[in-house]
N, C-alpha and C positions, 0 to 999 in steps of 0.2 A: 592144434597138436593133440594127438590121442593120449588118453590117460592110461592106456593098457600097459605101457611100459613102466609106469610108476609103481613103486612098492608101497603097499598099504601099511602104514605104521600101526602097531598095536595100540589099544586104547590108552594104556598107561605108559607109553613110550616117552622117555625124557627128551626125545628129539623134537617133539611137537609142543606148542604152547598149551594145547588142551591137556596133553599128558602130564606136563609139569604142574598144572593147576590141580588136576585130579590126584596126583601124588601128594600134594600139599594137604589135600582134604581127607585123605584116607584115615589118618589117626584121629583128627577132630571128630569126624563122623562116627568112627568106631567108639569113641568115648561117649558121645551123645547117646548112641544106641545102648551101650552098657549102663549108662546113667538111668535111662528109662527102664531097663531090665531090673536094675537094683531097686528102683522105686516100686516096680510091680511086685517084686519079691517081698519087700518090707511092708507094702500096703496090704498084701494078701495075709501076711502074718499078723498084722495089727487090725485086721478087719475093715480095710478100706481107707480111702483118703490118699492124698498125694503127700507122702512122707518126705520125699526129697525135692519134689517139684513145687517148692514155695520159697519165697525170699528168705525166710528165717533159716531154713536148712542150707540154702546156697550161701548166705552170709557167713554161717558157721564154717563152711568149707573154705571160704576165702580167708577168714581169720586164721584158720589152722594151716593154710598153705603158705602164707607169706614168709615165715622164717625159713622153711625148707626150700622154697623157690629162690630166695636170695642167697642161701648157702650154695645151692647148685649153680646159680649164675656165677658166683665167685669161684667155685671149683672149676668151671670151664676154663678160667684163666690160670688158676693156681696149679692145676694138675697137668698143665701143658708139657711139663718135663717129667711127669710121673706123679704118683699119688703121694702128696705131702700131708701126712696126718697130724703134723703139728698144728694144723688149722683147728683141730678139735680143742686143744688147750688154749688156743688163741681166743676162740669164741667165749669160753667160760671166763677167761681173764678179762676180756673186754666187757663182758656183762657186769662183773663186780666193779671194775674201774669206773664205768659209766655211773653206777649207783653211788660210788664214793663221792664223785664230783657233784652229782645232782644233790645229794644230801648236804654236802658242804655249802653249796650255793644257797640252798633253801635255808639253812641255819644262819647264813650271813644276811638273810633278808632279801635275796634276789627274787625277781618276779618269775612267773611261770615260763615266759618266753626265754629268759636268760638261763633258767634251769634246763630247759629242753636244749638250748644251744650248747651248753656245757656237756649235757648228757650225750648228745650225738657227736660232738667234737672229740670227746675223750674216747668214746666207744669206737669210733672210726679210727682215730689217731693211734690208739693202742694196737688195734688190729693191723694197721699198716706197718708200724714200727716192728712188731713181732714177726709178721710174715716176711718183711724185708730181712730181718735177722736170720730167719730160716733159709731164705734163698741165698743169702751171703755165705752162710756156713756150707751149704751144698756146693756152691760154685767154687769157693776158695779151696776147699778140701777135696773137690772133685768126687763127691759122693753121689750115689744114686738117691733119687728123691725119697724113696720109702725108708732108706737107712737114716738119712739126715732128718727126715720128718719124725720118725719115732724117737730119735735121740733128742730132738728139740722139744717134742711133746713132753717127754719125761723131765727135761730141764725146766720148761715153763710150768709144769705141774708142781715141781719142786719149789719154785719161787712162790707159787700160790700157797703151797703148804706152809712155807715159812711165814707168810703174811697171816695165815689162819692161826698159827701157833702164837704169833706176836699178839694178835687180838685176844686169844684165849688167856694168855698170861695176864692180861689187863682186864679180864672178866668182861670183855666187850664182844658182842656178836659181829659177824661179818655183815657189812652194810647191806641193807635191803631198802626197797622203796616203800614209803608210807602210802596210805590209801589214795591220797590226792596228789602225789608227786610223780610226774612223768608216767602216768598209768593210762593215758588215753589212746595209745597207739593201736591196741586191739579192738577199739570201739569204732563203729562206722561213723563217718565214711573213710577214716584213715587207712584201713587195710586196702580198700579199693584204690585210693589215691597213691599209696605206696606201690601197688601192683602196676598201675598205669605208668607211673613215673619210672619204675624199674624196667618195664618193657621198653619204653621209649629210649632211655639212656643206654641200656644194654644193646639193643638193636642198633642204635646209632654208632656206638663204639665198635661193634663187631663188623658192621657193614659200610660205614660211611667215614671212617677215620683211617689215617695211615697206620696207626697201631693195630687196628683190626685186620687190615690187609696183610701187614708184615707178620702179625701173630699167626694167622692161618698159614702163611707161607713157611714160617719156621716150623710150625707143627706138622706140616705135610712132608717137608724135606729140608732139614736144616742145612745140608750141604749145598743144595741148589740155591737156597735162600742166601747163603754166603756168597755164592757166585754172582747173585743179583745185587750185592752190595748192602745187604741187610745186616745190621749189627745185632746178632742174636743175643748178646749180653744185655744190651740196652732194652731190647724187646722183652727179655725175661724179667727185668726189674720193673718195667712199666706194667707188664701184665700182672706182676705180683701186687703192685699198688692198686690197680683196678679191681682185682679179685678180692683184695683185703678190704676195700671200701664196701663191697657187697657183703662180706662177712661181718663188718662192723655194723652195718645197718641191721642185719639179722640179729646181731647180739643185742642191740638196743631194743629192738622189737621184742625179743625173747625176755629181756629183763623187765620191760614194761608189762608183759603178759604175766610173768611168773612172780615178780616182785622180789624174789630171793633165789639166788643160785649158789649151790655148794661148790667149793673148790676141791674137786676130786683128784686123787692121786692114783698111782698104779695103773695108768692108762684109762682110768675111769672117765676121763673127759671125752672119750670116744662116744659116749652116750649123747653128747651135744651134737654130734655129727651124723648120727644114725639115719634119720629120715631124710635129711638133706643129701646124704651120700646115696641113699636109695633113689631119690629124685634124680640125681645126677646120672646114675647108671641107667635108669629107665629112659631118660632123655637121650643118652648116648646110643641107645638101641633104636630110637625112632628119628634121630636128627639127620639120617641119610635121606629122608624124604621131606622132613619138616625143618624149617630154619631153627638153628640151635636155641635162639632166644625163646621162641614159641614152643619148642619141644620141651624145654625146662618148665615153662608155665603149665603146659598140658600135663606133664608128668607129675608136677607138684599137686595139682588139683585132683588128678586121678588117684594119687596115693592117699590124699586126705579123704576122698570119697570112699575108697576101699576100706580104710581103717574105721571110718565112720559107720559103714555098713556092718563090718565085723562086730563093732561095739553094740549096735542096735540088735544084731542077731544073737547077742549074749556071749560072744567069744571073749574070754577074759584078757584084759590088757596085762602086760608084764610076763605072759607065758606064751600062749598060742599065737597072739598077734605078732610078737617078736619072732617066733618060729616061722610064721608065714612071711614076714619081712625078710628073713634070712633066705628063704626059698626064692623070693623075688630078686634079691641081690644076685644070687647064683644064676638064675634064669636070664635076667636082663644083662648081666655082665657077659654071659656067654653069647647072647645075641649081639651085643654091642661090639665085642672084640673077636667075633668069629672070623677065622681066616687070618688073624694077625699073629704071625709066628715070630715076631721080633722079640728080643729080650726086653723085659720090663726095665725102664730106666730107673 
């Protein structure tokens, strides 16, 4: 049979296996190219040497990426009904709660393993309970996600403020982690282990479980999903639990890294969400070609690389770096939601 009548598919056509593979490789290859370019720029400025192409530099990027990647993985589930910014206050509260329990267990003479067990259990547990509370308020009162999210963020910050005042009246500081208590998470090989475990679990849930399939169906078209017999209410709460678990892990890692977290008020907890939210938005712009799990991973490492490069180039943190991050949020949000004319939920 002659091939003259067949239509030759474009190189990157999603109709062919080759095209699908090439589309998956576009952004990872682009990142590698940018990474080499960044290395060349920094090496030229510092008079030679591989500034970024060495294990020490790569390990720093991994350590810095972990909390942002886990936050973004969580937001993939938590933002399914719209942006719920109560997650910012949840992170800071879970950080402090995990430290309180770890310190209490340590004072009671518990071993390192038990302290870590309580540290993670409380960090994740508090995150799940608080996020379920936010979802419950949104659904019971039929509010948009951003309205209920801001309301619950203020409420959760208020609870934290009350606790801070309670401690201040007793001349006691808010709990922090001592030098040897639950401080190993940012040290190799734990960041790599957490990343690998996070990728495996997130990918499995998104692509190999009933929740992942139903979650994507509800997110694509809730009405059609209802016709298919999918319980949107159940999916919403299960997605909240899964997303909150990832937030809880990020909170524990952040507390292990920082040792002390302030309980901010006046929406100050949004600082806890900043780079994680940027990671989420960057991943949303590229996950049309790349699996969402890996899109988040790539976006998180890219963001850490970019800010690491800015720091090495002498761009001051707290001013211009945050200004550039704001530009990133606008640009990638525009790319991610281009053509979406629906009302924000």
